[in-house]
N, C-alpha and C positions, 0 to 999 in steps of 0.2 A: 621519533618516529612521527611521520604526519598520516593522520588517519583521514582518507578521503573516500571512505568506502559506508558512507551513512545511509545509503539506501538499503544495504544488505542488513545492517544493524548498528545501533547506537551505542555509545559508552553510557553506562547507567550514571544518572545525576547523583552527586555525593550526597544531596538532602534526601533523594528518593532511596538511595541505598540505607541511609540512615533509618528511614521511615520502616524499610522492609525489614531491616534486623531488628528494630525497637516492637515491631507488631509481632514477628516470629517469636520473640522472647517472651512477651507479656501475654499475648492472646492467642494462645493455642488451641482454645476450646472449639469444639464443633458448633458451628452457628446454628444446627438444627437441635442441638441438645437443650434440655428444659433448665439446667442448673445455671447458676449465676455467671460462670465464665463463658457458658453458651450464649447466654444472653447479652454479655458484653460484646462478645465477637460478633454477634449478629447486629448488633447496634451500629459496630464501626462499619460492618459491610453495608448496611443502610446509609450510613453517612457518606462512604465513599461512591455510592450509586448517585447519591443526591448531589454530590459535588460534580460529578460528570455531567449529569442532566443539566445542572445550573450553568456550567461552562459553555455547554453546547445550546443552552435556552430551548431545551425540551423537556418533557415530563420525565418524571422520576420512572415511571413505570413503563417508560420506552426503552430503557437500557438494560442490557443483559450481559452479563460477563461471559467470556469464553476464555480460551487458551491461545488467542490469537487470530492473524489474519486467515490461514488456512482453514482452520475449523469454522470461521466467521462465513468465509466465502462458500465451503461446503454445505452450511446449513442454510444459508440463504438461497442456494440453488436447488439442493435437495429437498429442503424444507418446503420449498414452494412447490417443487413437482410433487411430492407427495400430497401435499394439501390441496392443491387444484387439479389433481389429474383427471377428476370427473369432468372439468371443465375444457381440457385441451391438453395437448403434449407437444407443443411448440415453443421454441424458446430461441431468442435473439440475442447474440452477443457480438463482441468486436475479435478481429482476428489477432489482435495485440494484448490480449488479457493475460494475467499471471497465470501461471500453471494451476493453481489452485482453482481457478475458474475453469480454464481450457480442459482440464481433466476431468472436473466434476461433470460438465456437460458432455464430454465424450462418454463417461460412464453411464450417464442417462441414455445418450444414443444407441448404445449396446443394449439398454433395456427396452427400446422401442420409441423413446422420444425423438422428435426432429429439431434439428439445430440450425440456424441460419447464422452463418460467420460474416459479419459486416466487413468488408475491406477497408483499408486505410489508404490514403494519399501519402505523397512523400513528405508530408508534415507530420504524419502520425493520425490524421483526423477521419472519422467517418463521415460519409455523406449523409446529411440528414434526410435527403430523399430515398436514399437506398433504405434507410431505417422506416420511412412511411411505407415504402412498397413493400417492405417484408413483414408487416404485420398482419395477421391472419386473425380469422374468427376464433381459432384454436391456441393463439398465442397466450401464454400464461406468464411469462416472464421476460422483461430485458434486462440484460446485466452488462452493465459497461463501467469501465473504472473511471476515476476521477482525473488520477495523473499516472501516465505510464512509467513504471518502475525502470525500465531501461533508458528512455531517451528524454524523458520529462514532458512529454506531449500532454497538453491540458486537453481533456475530452469535453464536448459541448454539452454538459449536464443539464445547463439551463433551458437549451433547444430542446434536449429529449425531453424533458420534463413538460415543457410546453405541448409537445406532440402528445404525449401520454396523459395529459388532463382530458382528452377526448375518450381515453379508454382506462376507465376507472377500474376494470377488472384485471387488467395487467399488474403484475408486480414489477417495481423499478428497483433493482439492486444497484448499488454502487459501491465498489472496491475501493475506500477511501484511506486505504494505508499509507499511501505516500503523501496524501494531500494535508494531513492535519499539521498545523503549524506553518505551511507553506502556501496554501490558498484560501480564500474565503469560503467557509461552508456555513449555507443557511438552511439547516435541516427542517426546521420548524415550519417555515413557509413554503417549502420546496414540494416537489411531486414524490421525491425519493421516499420509498418504502422501506428499504433496509439499507444502511450502510455500515460498512465493516472497518474496524480499527484494530491495531496492533501495537502493544505497548512498546516493543523494543525498537520501533522506529522512531520513538520521540523520548527516549532515555529512560524507560520504565523497564523492568526486568523481562527477560524472555519468558515465554509461557503465559503471558498475560493479553487480554484484550477484551474487547466489548462489541456489541452489536448494538446499533440504533434500530429498533422495530416500530415504524409509526402505529400509533393507537388506533386500533379497529383492523389492522393487518394481521394476518395468522400464517405461522410458519409451523409445519408439523415438526415436534422434537426429534432430533437424530439419537439423542441418548436418553434412554429409559432407566428409571431407577428411583431414587426416593423423593423426586418431585422439586427439587432446587429450582431456584429462577423461576418462580411461579409455574412450576411445572413444565418449563420450555427446554430446560438444560439441566438434567439430573448430574448429580455428582458433588461430593464434598467440595465447598467452594475455597478458592486459594484466597484465604482472606488477606494475609500480608501482601501477597502479590497485587491484590485490588486496591488496597489502600495506597500502595506504592505507585501504582497505574494512576489513581485519582491525583496523587500528588505531582506525578511527573505531566501529567495533562495540564493542570493549573500553571505549572512552571513554563511550561512550552508556551501556552497562550499569553503569558505575561508579556508585554512590551512586544507582542509578535510582529507587528510591522516594523519595529527596530531590527528584531532577529532577522526577518526576511531581507531587509536591506543590506544587511551584513553578508548574508548568503549570496545575494544578488551581484554585490560588488565584486565577491570573489570570482563567481561565474563570469561575470562581465570580462574581467580582466583576463582570465584564462581563456576564454573564446576568442578574445580579439588576438591573444598571443598564437593561440593554435591557427586561427585563421590566415596568420603572416607566413605559416609554414607551407611550402610548395606542396609536399606530399601528404598534407594533413587534410582530412575531410571530417568537418564536423556534421553530426548527423542530427542533432538536436536542433528542432526549429527556433526561430527567434523568439516568437511567442510561446514560452513555456514556464514550467516551474522553475522557481530560482535556485533549486538545489542540485540540480542534474546537468550534466554534459556528456554526451555521448560521442565519441570521435573515433577515427581509425588512421593508422599510418598506411598510406598505399603499399600493398605488397607484403606487409608484414602481420602475422596472425596476432590476434588481441593478446593470447597469453604470453607471447614474446615481450611484448610491450610492458604488461602486468608485471612479469617477474624482473625485467630489467629496472623498471622503477622500485620494486620491493628492494632490490640490492642497495638503493640509494635511500632507503628509509621511507619511501611513500607507499602506502597501501591504497590500491584501488581494485578494481574488478573487471572482468569481461561481462558485461550486460547482467543478468538476473543471476544472484547467488543462489537461488533457488534451483535453478536449471543449468547453470554453466558446467558444473562438473558432470552431470548425468546426461547432460543434452536433453532434457524434457521435451523442449521445444525449440523451433528455430528462432533465431532473435529477432525482436520487433523490428529491426532495420530491414531484414529481408522483407518482412511484409510492407515495408513502406517503398518498395519498389527496387532496391538495391540487389545487384547480383549475389550469389552465395560467397564467392571469394572477397568481394567487398564487404558483405556482413560478417565474415570470419576475423576481420580487422578490428570490429568495434571494441571499444573499452568504456568504463563508465567512469567518470568522478561523481561523487557525490558528497555534498556538504552539511554539515549541521551549523548552528548558530554559534559553534565553539571554534569554528575554523577562522583562521585570520588572512589578512592581505600578507603579512610576512611569511605565512606558510605557501602562499601562492607565488611568492618571489622565490622561494626555496625550490618550489616546483619546477619553475622556468628553468632554473640553472640547470636542475637535474635532467629535466628533459632535452634541453640543449645538447648536453653530453651524449645522451643515448640516441638522440636522433640524428646525430651526425655519424655515430657508429651504424646505425641502422641503414643511413643512406649508401654508406661503404659496402656495407653486406649485399644491400640489394643490388 
């Protein structure tokens, strides 16, 4: 089997799995307990937090553990809305955000908040002038992802940061779930107030994640209870998962530039191959993240291509795994100006550093076979 669906989830790193199992077996005490086992577990949790902060070059008290990207995005958006509701009820986001963001702001819309959805161009980019025009006196949040999970478009986080330096009262939230290990992130010196990360996107266990919350910024807690995570996120902590999460982050950031070069080599090879096909349209822009290619075969729905390649042992997906089965939102390709029929052809290949050029060659062989069959069908 060749696994090309790493933007949906990644295989857990073997070293990370070993850490998870060891911690689960030996350190099962509640970190809030006063006894020795609780103290030992609490110490390990602090070490995991400290390691994550060190890797991202931020302060230890700016890292808060979550269950993953969906919780993190919900917390960033709704926590800001609750915390700042006396200042204003206007939010700005983009039309191509993950469902965790889109559905969070839609829920707030139903409760009386106003939301501006910035459109994107054919490269999946917002217009910075649109953002400037959208800012109002009652704007409390700008929420824009770093890397689009469907097309790999890299959003202009630095340019947005520059604009928002003139608006210190506005929270800037970045969904960085697809960014870690793929593009450079400089949180410490950026204008980003909240950044969200999900462990299973970089070979950590599912159900793990964290947010970066810049010191001095406030988010209202969504979970009330025993006051864990400095009172910001109650609930008994997933200590083994968070230990494994910290290890996975360290491993993915080791030699990260070499890992990116490997992913980019795979992407470049497949992109050139696909662009040589008369009936294939590549939707991913040239300047994009190194691990995602979104394309479609003219006249053929994406799920047909996905299942045809699956029969040949190649696993990939139609756009976002979080919304493809349930049609929670239209594909980002649609927002980029393509028709509904064209958008329905979209499929996504997404790499990790574990993929190889040999796998790319196998993909090319398999795709040629189904491509010729699909041409005959059409």
